[in-house]
Steps between C-alpha positions, in 0.01 A plus 500: 500500500689598186777276626272199540348557153853519368599185693193329355579608145849368540368175637248481217776571252721240661207249487436580147863460420506170691177397317660577166813315604287198603308512176829500313622199699164321450514580127862358489384196688212447261730516206747269676218255586371524131846435366539189725157378386598544144834331561331204671248475211791485254677236706175298512449538126865380447445215730181408326684510164776276631249251643299500179819439297608230739154335490488505126849367471413204735161457313703473171743252656208292626331512160826388341533213756134394430572492126811290561296275726229462238755415243657250733164348573418477129838325442438257776154424368646431157771283657238312708297438177805375322597266792142380518504421126837331543368295790193397310718395205729299723202341664355414158818357387536300829147374452565395140825326604314322786225398265761359258664304789154369604418408141834325469441311827152408400643368169772317680236357744283388202801333340595316831147411548476363130836315551373358819181383345703331211732340749198373703333373184835338400537356848147358479573337172824359633319358805239344271776354290680378807176357646417338158853350492470372855160341434624348170796332692297371776 
């Protein structure tokens, strides 16, 4: 019986020793897992910082591009207004020139009409004179 008790005590001692060894391994694994978790967190934070920095840089580039585009749009609007004003001025000048041409043509037409009236009147007076001369000789 004493031998069995002694064997049981040895087995208990071995089991306690094994349990301590297992606890030590579990504790080491916990520390290892915790270190891995911390490492992954740090990597995620670094990645988040990089992505944030990249996003902010791209955002700034886009804002600069938008400002440049706004400037270009304003310049194009100003150029369009200037071109429209130039076109209106050319159109006004062309209209004035056409009006001058029309007025000159009207004046020329009136002169020709008046000359024609005078010539018809003169022709009429010549016909009358010719007819009178004819009747006087007959």
